N, CA, C and O atoms as a Maestro MAE file, in Angstrom:
{
 s_m_m2io_version
 :::
 2.0.0
}

f_m_ct {
 s_m_title
 :::
 protein
 m_atom[260] {
  # First column is atom index #
  i_m_mmod_type
  r_m_x_coord
  r_m_y_coord
  r_m_z_coord
  i_m_residue_number
  s_m_chain_name
  s_m_pdb_residue_name
  s_m_pdb_atom_name
  i_m_atomic_number
  :::
  1 25 19.595 -26.224 20.696 1 A "MET " " N  " 7
  2 3 19.700 -24.787 20.823 1 A "MET " " CA " 6
  3 2 21.074 -24.443 21.376 1 A "MET " " C  " 6
  4 15 21.538 -25.041 22.347 1 A "MET " " O  " 8
  5 25 21.708 -23.479 20.748 2 A "GLU " " N  " 7
  6 3 23.018 -23.061 21.193 2 A "GLU " " CA " 6
  7 2 22.913 -22.436 22.584 2 A "GLU " " C  " 6
  8 15 21.920 -21.780 22.900 2 A "GLU " " O  " 8
  9 25 23.921 -22.636 23.401 3 A "GLN " " N  " 7
  10 3 23.877 -22.150 24.778 3 A "GLN " " CA " 6
  11 2 23.648 -20.641 24.809 3 A "GLN " " C  " 6
  12 15 24.274 -19.903 24.048 3 A "GLN " " O  " 8
  13 25 22.762 -20.184 25.675 4 A "ASN " " N  " 7
  14 3 22.411 -18.774 25.859 4 A "ASN " " CA " 6
  15 2 21.653 -18.160 24.685 4 A "ASN " " C  " 6
  16 15 21.539 -16.937 24.615 4 A "ASN " " O  " 8
  17 25 21.138 -18.958 23.772 5 A "SER " " N  " 7
  18 3 20.377 -18.428 22.641 5 A "SER " " CA " 6
  19 2 18.916 -18.237 23.023 5 A "SER " " C  " 6
  20 15 18.309 -19.097 23.660 5 A "SER " " O  " 8
  21 25 18.361 -17.100 22.624 6 A "LEU " " N  " 7
  22 3 16.939 -16.840 22.790 6 A "LEU " " CA " 6
  23 2 16.173 -17.453 21.618 6 A "LEU " " C  " 6
  24 15 15.068 -17.969 21.783 6 A "LEU " " O  " 8
  25 25 16.779 -17.388 20.434 7 A "LEU " " N  " 7
  26 3 16.222 -17.983 19.220 7 A "LEU " " CA " 6
  27 2 17.339 -18.715 18.508 7 A "LEU " " C  " 6
  28 15 18.420 -18.164 18.305 7 A "LEU " " O  " 8
  29 25 17.082 -19.954 18.130 8 A "SER " " N  " 7
  30 3 18.089 -20.755 17.449 8 A "SER " " CA " 6
  31 2 17.439 -21.537 16.318 8 A "SER " " C  " 6
  32 15 16.480 -22.277 16.535 8 A "SER " " O  " 8
  33 25 17.964 -21.370 15.116 9 A "ILE " " N  " 7
  34 3 17.501 -22.118 13.943 9 A "ILE " " CA " 6
  35 2 18.723 -22.799 13.346 9 A "ILE " " C  " 6
  36 15 19.731 -22.148 13.072 9 A "ILE " " O  " 8
  37 25 18.633 -24.107 13.145 10 A "ASN " " N  " 7
  38 3 19.761 -24.873 12.617 10 A "ASN " " CA " 6
  39 2 19.396 -25.557 11.314 10 A "ASN " " C  " 6
  40 15 18.388 -26.260 11.229 10 A "ASN " " O  " 8
  41 25 20.227 -25.347 10.293 11 A "ASN " " N  " 7
  42 3 20.116 -26.029 8.997 11 A "ASN " " CA " 6
  43 2 18.723 -25.931 8.378 11 A "ASN " " C  " 6
  44 15 18.187 -26.930 7.899 11 A "ASN " " O  " 8
  45 25 18.135 -24.736 8.386 12 A "LEU " " N  " 7
  46 3 16.814 -24.525 7.791 12 A "LEU " " CA " 6
  47 2 16.922 -24.497 6.272 12 A "LEU " " C  " 6
  48 15 17.687 -23.712 5.711 12 A "LEU " " O  " 8
  49 25 16.159 -25.351 5.616 13 A "SER " " N  " 7
  50 3 16.054 -25.357 4.159 13 A "SER " " CA " 6
  51 2 14.583 -25.301 3.793 13 A "SER " " C  " 6
  52 15 13.765 -26.010 4.380 13 A "SER " " O  " 8
  53 25 14.241 -24.456 2.818 14 A "ILE " " N  " 7
  54 3 12.857 -24.286 2.393 14 A "ILE " " CA " 6
  55 2 12.799 -24.354 0.874 14 A "ILE " " C  " 6
  56 15 13.572 -23.691 0.182 14 A "ILE " " O  " 8
  57 25 11.865 -25.170 0.357 15 A "LYS " " N  " 7
  58 3 11.652 -25.293 -1.085 15 A "LYS " " CA " 6
  59 2 10.228 -24.903 -1.428 15 A "LYS " " C  " 6
  60 15 9.292 -25.230 -0.698 15 A "LYS " " O  " 8
  61 25 10.066 -24.201 -2.543 16 A "LEU " " N  " 7
  62 3 8.759 -23.879 -3.092 16 A "LEU " " CA " 6
  63 2 8.490 -24.881 -4.199 16 A "LEU " " C  " 6
  64 15 9.245 -24.955 -5.169 16 A "LEU " " O  " 8
  65 25 7.420 -25.653 -4.064 17 A "SER " " N  " 7
  66 3 7.109 -26.715 -5.024 17 A "SER " " CA " 6
  67 2 5.921 -26.330 -5.888 17 A "SER " " C  " 6
  68 15 4.919 -25.806 -5.401 17 A "SER " " O  " 8
  69 25 6.052 -26.598 -7.177 18 A "SER " " N  " 7
  70 3 4.927 -26.440 -8.097 18 A "SER " " CA " 6
  71 2 4.854 -27.694 -8.948 18 A "SER " " C  " 6
  72 15 5.688 -28.589 -8.815 18 A "SER " " O  " 8
  73 25 3.870 -27.762 -9.815 19 A "SER " " N  " 7
  74 3 3.734 -28.947 -10.663 19 A "SER " " CA " 6
  75 2 4.863 -29.043 -11.685 19 A "SER " " C  " 6
  76 15 5.102 -30.116 -12.238 19 A "SER " " O  " 8
  77 25 5.560 -27.938 -11.942 20 A "HIS " " N  " 7
  78 3 6.607 -27.928 -12.971 20 A "HIS " " CA " 6
  79 2 8.032 -27.970 -12.420 20 A "HIS " " C  " 6
  80 15 8.928 -28.516 -13.064 20 A "HIS " " O  " 8
  81 25 8.247 -27.400 -11.238 21 A "ASN " " N  " 7
  82 3 9.614 -27.385 -10.707 21 A "ASN " " CA " 6
  83 2 9.632 -27.100 -9.207 21 A "ASN " " C  " 6
  84 15 8.603 -26.806 -8.600 21 A "ASN " " O  " 8
  85 25 10.814 -27.194 -8.632 22 A "ASN " " N  " 7
  86 3 11.057 -26.861 -7.226 22 A "ASN " " CA " 6
  87 2 12.070 -25.727 -7.171 22 A "ASN " " C  " 6
  88 15 13.061 -25.739 -7.901 22 A "ASN " " O  " 8
  89 25 11.823 -24.754 -6.313 23 A "ILE " " N  " 7
  90 3 12.733 -23.629 -6.165 23 A "ILE " " CA " 6
  91 2 13.248 -23.619 -4.729 23 A "ILE " " C  " 6
  92 15 12.465 -23.566 -3.782 23 A "ILE " " O  " 8
  93 25 14.566 -23.669 -4.576 24 A "GLN " " N  " 7
  94 3 15.183 -23.605 -3.247 24 A "GLN " " CA " 6
  95 2 15.172 -22.152 -2.798 24 A "GLN " " C  " 6
  96 15 15.874 -21.321 -3.375 24 A "GLN " " O  " 8
  97 25 14.384 -21.836 -1.777 25 A "ILE " " N  " 7
  98 3 14.277 -20.467 -1.275 25 A "ILE " " CA " 6
  99 2 15.337 -20.198 -0.212 25 A "ILE " " C  " 6
  100 15 15.991 -19.156 -0.228 25 A "ILE " " O  " 8
  101 25 15.501 -21.135 0.703 26 A "VAL " " N  " 7
  102 3 16.490 -21.023 1.780 26 A "VAL " " CA " 6
  103 2 17.259 -22.333 1.827 26 A "VAL " " C  " 6
  104 15 16.663 -23.406 1.737 26 A "VAL " " O  " 8
  105 25 18.586 -22.255 1.969 27 A "ASN " " N  " 7
  106 3 19.405 -23.459 1.961 27 A "ASN " " CA " 6
  107 2 20.358 -23.471 3.157 27 A "ASN " " C  " 6
  108 15 21.305 -22.686 3.213 27 A "ASN " " O  " 8
  109 25 20.101 -24.360 4.105 28 A "ASN " " N  " 7
  110 3 20.964 -24.583 5.275 28 A "ASN " " CA " 6
  111 2 21.276 -23.309 6.064 28 A "ASN " " C  " 6
  112 15 22.439 -23.006 6.333 28 A "ASN " " O  " 8
  113 25 20.243 -22.576 6.428 29 A "LEU " " N  " 7
  114 3 20.393 -21.340 7.194 29 A "LEU " " CA " 6
  115 2 20.556 -21.654 8.678 29 A "LEU " " C  " 6
  116 15 19.843 -22.495 9.226 29 A "LEU " " O  " 8
  117 25 21.488 -20.979 9.316 30 A "ASN " " N  " 7
  118 3 21.702 -21.094 10.758 30 A "ASN " " CA " 6
  119 2 21.614 -19.702 11.374 30 A "ASN " " C  " 6
  120 15 22.295 -18.778 10.929 30 A "ASN " " O  " 8
  121 25 20.773 -19.552 12.402 31 A "ILE " " N  " 7
  122 3 20.622 -18.281 13.105 31 A "ILE " " CA " 6
  123 2 20.643 -18.569 14.602 31 A "ILE " " C  " 6
  124 15 19.962 -19.479 15.076 31 A "ILE " " O  " 8
  125 25 21.423 -17.794 15.338 32 A "HIS " " N  " 7
  126 3 21.465 -17.903 16.796 32 A "HIS " " CA " 6
  127 2 21.431 -16.481 17.352 32 A "HIS " " C  " 6
  128 15 22.380 -15.717 17.179 32 A "HIS " " O  " 8
  129 25 20.337 -16.135 18.016 33 A "ILE " " N  " 7
  130 3 20.157 -14.794 18.561 33 A "ILE " " CA " 6
  131 2 20.124 -14.890 20.082 33 A "ILE " " C  " 6
  132 15 19.342 -15.647 20.656 33 A "ILE " " O  " 8
  133 25 20.981 -14.114 20.715 34 A "LYS " " N  " 7
  134 3 21.055 -14.109 22.174 34 A "LYS " " CA " 6
  135 2 20.201 -12.982 22.745 34 A "LYS " " C  " 6
  136 15 19.911 -12.001 22.060 34 A "LYS " " O  " 8
  137 25 19.806 -13.133 23.993 35 A "LYS " " N  " 7
  138 3 19.010 -12.119 24.673 35 A "LYS " " CA " 6
  139 2 19.737 -10.777 24.628 35 A "LYS " " C  " 6
  140 15 20.926 -10.691 24.935 35 A "LYS " " O  " 8
  141 25 19.005 -9.733 24.243 36 A "GLY " " N  " 7
  142 3 19.574 -8.391 24.184 36 A "GLY " " CA " 6
  143 2 20.139 -8.012 22.830 36 A "GLY " " C  " 6
  144 15 20.421 -6.838 22.592 36 A "GLY " " O  " 8
  145 25 20.313 -8.974 21.935 37 A "GLU " " N  " 7
  146 3 20.825 -8.668 20.603 37 A "GLU " " CA " 6
  147 2 19.722 -8.070 19.734 37 A "GLU " " C  " 6
  148 15 18.547 -8.407 19.876 37 A "GLU " " O  " 8
  149 25 20.117 -7.191 18.845 38 A "ILE " " N  " 7
  150 3 19.208 -6.631 17.849 38 A "ILE " " CA " 6
  151 2 19.676 -7.138 16.497 38 A "ILE " " C  " 6
  152 15 20.834 -6.957 16.121 38 A "ILE " " O  " 8
  153 25 18.762 -7.780 15.764 39 A "VAL " " N  " 7
  154 3 19.125 -8.432 14.508 39 A "VAL " " CA " 6
  155 2 18.201 -7.954 13.402 39 A "VAL " " C  " 6
  156 15 17.000 -7.795 13.618 39 A "VAL " " O  " 8
  157 25 18.751 -7.727 12.231 40 A "GLY " " N  " 7
  158 3 17.951 -7.387 11.054 40 A "GLY " " CA " 6
  159 2 18.207 -8.408 9.963 40 A "GLY " " C  " 6
  160 15 19.341 -8.844 9.762 40 A "GLY " " O  " 8
  161 25 17.164 -8.783 9.269 41 A "LEU " " N  " 7
  162 3 17.282 -9.713 8.149 41 A "LEU " " CA " 6
  163 2 17.000 -8.913 6.887 41 A "LEU " " C  " 6
  164 15 15.871 -8.477 6.664 41 A "LEU " " O  " 8
  165 25 18.028 -8.720 6.058 42 A "ILE " " N  " 7
  166 3 17.878 -7.887 4.871 42 A "ILE " " CA " 6
  167 2 18.146 -8.699 3.615 42 A "ILE " " C  " 6
  168 15 18.858 -9.702 3.649 42 A "ILE " " O  " 8
  169 25 17.574 -8.257 2.520 43 A "GLY " " N  " 7
  170 3 17.793 -8.908 1.238 43 A "GLY " " CA " 6
  171 2 16.845 -8.347 0.199 43 A "GLY " " C  " 6
  172 15 15.924 -7.595 0.514 43 A "GLY " " O  " 8
  173 25 17.084 -8.721 -1.029 44 A "GLU " " N  " 7
  174 3 16.256 -8.254 -2.131 44 A "GLU " " CA " 6
  175 2 14.845 -8.799 -2.016 44 A "GLU " " C  " 6
  176 15 14.594 -9.774 -1.308 44 A "GLU " " O  " 8
  177 25 13.931 -8.156 -2.721 45 A "SER " " N  " 7
  178 3 12.553 -8.622 -2.784 45 A "SER " " CA " 6
  179 2 12.533 -10.045 -3.336 45 A "SER " " C  " 6
  180 15 13.149 -10.329 -4.363 45 A "SER " " O  " 8
  181 25 11.824 -10.929 -2.650 46 A "GLY " " N  " 7
  182 3 11.732 -12.314 -3.103 46 A "GLY " " CA " 6
  183 2 12.880 -13.206 -2.680 46 A "GLY " " C  " 6
  184 15 12.993 -14.333 -3.160 46 A "GLY " " O  " 8
  185 25 13.740 -12.722 -1.784 47 A "SER " " N  " 7
  186 3 14.911 -13.515 -1.389 47 A "SER " " CA " 6
  187 2 14.647 -14.495 -0.256 47 A "SER " " C  " 6
  188 15 15.529 -15.277 0.097 47 A "SER " " O  " 8
  189 25 13.428 -14.467 0.330 48 A "GLY " " N  " 7
  190 3 13.086 -15.454 1.348 48 A "GLY " " CA " 6
  191 2 13.037 -14.949 2.775 48 A "GLY " " C  " 6
  192 15 12.934 -15.752 3.702 48 A "GLY " " O  " 8
  193 25 13.106 -13.647 2.980 49 A "LYS " " N  " 7
  194 3 13.101 -13.088 4.339 49 A "LYS " " CA " 6
  195 2 11.813 -13.419 5.089 49 A "LYS " " C  " 6
  196 15 11.856 -13.935 6.205 49 A "LYS " " O  " 8
  197 25 10.681 -13.125 4.480 50 A "SER " " N  " 7
  198 3 9.387 -13.364 5.143 50 A "SER " " CA " 6
  199 2 9.135 -14.846 5.361 50 A "SER " " C  " 6
  200 15 8.643 -15.243 6.417 50 A "SER " " O  " 8
  201 25 9.468 -15.665 4.375 51 A "VAL " " N  " 7
  202 3 9.271 -17.110 4.495 51 A "VAL " " CA " 6
  203 2 10.143 -17.669 5.617 51 A "VAL " " C  " 6
  204 15 9.720 -18.565 6.347 51 A "VAL " " O  " 8
  205 25 11.343 -17.149 5.751 52 A "THR " " N  " 7
  206 3 12.228 -17.578 6.833 52 A "THR " " CA " 6
  207 2 11.611 -17.257 8.191 52 A "THR " " C  " 6
  208 15 11.602 -18.105 9.084 52 A "THR " " O  " 8
  209 25 11.101 -16.048 8.351 53 A "ALA " " N  " 7
  210 3 10.471 -15.662 9.618 53 A "ALA " " CA " 6
  211 2 9.223 -16.498 9.890 53 A "ALA " " C  " 6
  212 15 9.026 -16.961 11.013 53 A "ALA " " O  " 8
  213 25 8.383 -16.696 8.882 54 A "LEU " " N  " 7
  214 3 7.154 -17.473 9.059 54 A "LEU " " CA " 6
  215 2 7.444 -18.942 9.368 54 A "LEU " " C  " 6
  216 15 6.667 -19.594 10.066 54 A "LEU " " O  " 8
  217 25 8.546 -19.459 8.856 55 A "SER " " N  " 7
  218 3 8.868 -20.873 9.077 55 A "SER " " CA " 6
  219 2 9.124 -21.172 10.546 55 A "SER " " C  " 6
  220 15 8.878 -22.290 10.999 55 A "SER " " O  " 8
  221 25 9.615 -20.189 11.295 56 A "TYR " " N  " 7
  222 3 9.866 -20.398 12.717 56 A "TYR " " CA " 6
  223 2 8.573 -20.742 13.452 56 A "TYR " " C  " 6
  224 15 8.586 -21.490 14.430 56 A "TYR " " O  " 8
  225 25 7.459 -20.192 12.974 57 A "PHE " " N  " 7
  226 3 6.153 -20.449 13.574 57 A "PHE " " CA " 6
  227 2 5.378 -21.524 12.823 57 A "PHE " " C  " 6
  228 15 4.204 -21.767 13.103 57 A "PHE " " O  " 8
  229 25 6.050 -22.171 11.859 58 A "ASN " " N  " 7
  230 3 5.441 -23.225 11.042 58 A "ASN " " CA " 6
  231 2 4.162 -22.721 10.357 58 A "ASN " " C  " 6
  232 15 3.144 -23.412 10.323 58 A "ASN " " O  " 8
  233 25 4.242 -21.509 9.818 59 A "TYR " " N  " 7
  234 3 3.087 -20.851 9.224 59 A "TYR " " CA " 6
  235 2 3.435 -20.380 7.809 59 A "TYR " " C  " 6
  236 15 3.897 -19.256 7.610 59 A "TYR " " O  " 8
  237 25 3.204 -21.258 6.838 60 A "PHE " " N  " 7
  238 3 3.409 -20.875 5.451 60 A "PHE " " CA " 6
  239 2 2.529 -21.716 4.538 60 A "PHE " " C  " 6
  240 15 1.978 -22.724 4.979 60 A "PHE " " O  " 8
  241 25 2.386 -21.323 3.272 61 A "PRO " " N  " 7
  242 3 1.492 -22.039 2.344 61 A "PRO " " CA " 6
  243 2 1.885 -23.498 2.146 61 A "PRO " " C  " 6
  244 15 3.032 -23.879 2.380 61 A "PRO " " O  " 8
  245 25 0.920 -24.314 1.710 62 A "LYS " " N  " 7
  246 3 1.156 -25.743 1.508 62 A "LYS " " CA " 6
  247 2 2.189 -26.029 0.425 62 A "LYS " " C  " 6
  248 15 2.806 -27.094 0.433 62 A "LYS " " O  " 8
  249 25 2.391 -25.097 -0.510 63 A "CYS " " N  " 7
  250 3 3.345 -25.322 -1.598 63 A "CYS " " CA " 6
  251 2 4.793 -25.190 -1.141 63 A "CYS " " C  " 6
  252 15 5.710 -25.440 -1.924 63 A "CYS " " O  " 8
  253 25 5.011 -24.804 0.103 64 A "ILE " " N  " 7
  254 3 6.365 -24.661 0.629 64 A "ILE " " CA " 6
  255 2 6.685 -25.846 1.526 64 A "ILE " " C  " 6
  256 15 5.898 -26.206 2.401 64 A "ILE " " O  " 8
  257 25 7.860 -26.454 1.297 65 A "ASN " " N  " 7
  258 3 8.312 -27.610 2.072 65 A "ASN " " CA " 6
  259 2 9.473 -27.215 2.972 65 A "ASN " " C  " 6
  260 15 9.997 -28.052 3.707 65 A "ASN " " O  " 8
  :::
 }
 m_bond[259] {
  # First column is bond index #
  i_m_from
  i_m_to
  i_m_order
  :::
  1 1 2 1
  2 2 3 1
  3 3 4 2
  4 3 5 1
  5 5 6 1
  6 6 7 1
  7 7 8 2
  8 7 9 1
  9 9 10 1
  10 10 11 1
  11 11 12 2
  12 11 13 1
  13 13 14 1
  14 14 15 1
  15 15 16 2
  16 15 17 1
  17 17 18 1
  18 18 19 1
  19 19 20 2
  20 19 21 1
  21 21 22 1
  22 22 23 1
  23 23 24 2
  24 23 25 1
  25 25 26 1
  26 26 27 1
  27 27 28 2
  28 27 29 1
  29 29 30 1
  30 30 31 1
  31 31 32 2
  32 31 33 1
  33 33 34 1
  34 34 35 1
  35 35 36 2
  36 35 37 1
  37 37 38 1
  38 38 39 1
  39 39 40 2
  40 39 41 1
  41 41 42 1
  42 42 43 1
  43 43 44 2
  44 43 45 1
  45 45 46 1
  46 46 47 1
  47 47 48 2
  48 47 49 1
  49 49 50 1
  50 50 51 1
  51 51 52 2
  52 51 53 1
  53 53 54 1
  54 54 55 1
  55 55 56 2
  56 55 57 1
  57 57 58 1
  58 58 59 1
  59 59 60 2
  60 59 61 1
  61 61 62 1
  62 62 63 1
  63 63 64 2
  64 63 65 1
  65 65 66 1
  66 66 67 1
  67 67 68 2
  68 67 69 1
  69 69 70 1
  70 70 71 1
  71 71 72 2
  72 71 73 1
  73 73 74 1
  74 74 75 1
  75 75 76 2
  76 75 77 1
  77 77 78 1
  78 78 79 1
  79 79 80 2
  80 79 81 1
  81 81 82 1
  82 82 83 1
  83 83 84 2
  84 83 85 1
  85 85 86 1
  86 86 87 1
  87 87 88 2
  88 87 89 1
  89 89 90 1
  90 90 91 1
  91 91 92 2
  92 91 93 1
  93 93 94 1
  94 94 95 1
  95 95 96 2
  96 95 97 1
  97 97 98 1
  98 98 99 1
  99 99 100 2
  100 99 101 1
  101 101 102 1
  102 102 103 1
  103 103 104 2
  104 103 105 1
  105 105 106 1
  106 106 107 1
  107 107 108 2
  108 107 109 1
  109 109 110 1
  110 110 111 1
  111 111 112 2
  112 111 113 1
  113 113 114 1
  114 114 115 1
  115 115 116 2
  116 115 117 1
  117 117 118 1
  118 118 119 1
  119 119 120 2
  120 119 121 1
  121 121 122 1
  122 122 123 1
  123 123 124 2
  124 123 125 1
  125 125 126 1
  126 126 127 1
  127 127 128 2
  128 127 129 1
  129 129 130 1
  130 130 131 1
  131 131 132 2
  132 131 133 1
  133 133 134 1
  134 134 135 1
  135 135 136 2
  136 135 137 1
  137 137 138 1
  138 138 139 1
  139 139 140 2
  140 139 141 1
  141 141 142 1
  142 142 143 1
  143 143 144 2
  144 143 145 1
  145 145 146 1
  146 146 147 1
  147 147 148 2
  148 147 149 1
  149 149 150 1
  150 150 151 1
  151 151 152 2
  152 151 153 1
  153 153 154 1
  154 154 155 1
  155 155 156 2
  156 155 157 1
  157 157 158 1
  158 158 159 1
  159 159 160 2
  160 159 161 1
  161 161 162 1
  162 162 163 1
  163 163 164 2
  164 163 165 1
  165 165 166 1
  166 166 167 1
  167 167 168 2
  168 167 169 1
  169 169 170 1
  170 170 171 1
  171 171 172 2
  172 171 173 1
  173 173 174 1
  174 174 175 1
  175 175 176 2
  176 175 177 1
  177 177 178 1
  178 178 179 1
  179 179 180 2
  180 179 181 1
  181 181 182 1
  182 182 183 1
  183 183 184 2
  184 183 185 1
  185 185 186 1
  186 186 187 1
  187 187 188 2
  188 187 189 1
  189 189 190 1
  190 190 191 1
  191 191 192 2
  192 191 193 1
  193 193 194 1
  194 194 195 1
  195 195 196 2
  196 195 197 1
  197 197 198 1
  198 198 199 1
  199 199 200 2
  200 199 201 1
  201 201 202 1
  202 202 203 1
  203 203 204 2
  204 203 205 1
  205 205 206 1
  206 206 207 1
  207 207 208 2
  208 207 209 1
  209 209 210 1
  210 210 211 1
  211 211 212 2
  212 211 213 1
  213 213 214 1
  214 214 215 1
  215 215 216 2
  216 215 217 1
  217 217 218 1
  218 218 219 1
  219 219 220 2
  220 219 221 1
  221 221 222 1
  222 222 223 1
  223 223 224 2
  224 223 225 1
  225 225 226 1
  226 226 227 1
  227 227 228 2
  228 227 229 1
  229 229 230 1
  230 230 231 1
  231 231 232 2
  232 231 233 1
  233 233 234 1
  234 234 235 1
  235 235 236 2
  236 235 237 1
  237 237 238 1
  238 238 239 1
  239 239 240 2
  240 239 241 1
  241 241 242 1
  242 242 243 1
  243 243 244 2
  244 243 245 1
  245 245 246 1
  246 246 247 1
  247 247 248 2
  248 247 249 1
  249 249 250 1
  250 250 251 1
  251 251 252 2
  252 251 253 1
  253 253 254 1
  254 254 255 1
  255 255 256 2
  256 255 257 1
  257 257 258 1
  258 258 259 1
  259 259 260 2
  :::
 }
}
C-alpha cells in the first residue's frame, strides 16, 4: 500500500472467461486514494467500472478471473 493511502490497488487485471474466448476487462489498473480525496470512476457502459469496484471486495461471478 502506498504511504498515506486509504485505498490502494496495484496492477489489477480482470478477465471474463467463456467457453469460446477470454475478454480482458481491466488491464494493470493502479489506484491510490488518500484520506479526504473524492474520486469518481467514469467510463462507457460495459467498460469495467462496476467489476473494478466489486473486485476490491472479491465479489464477482465465477466467470471472471
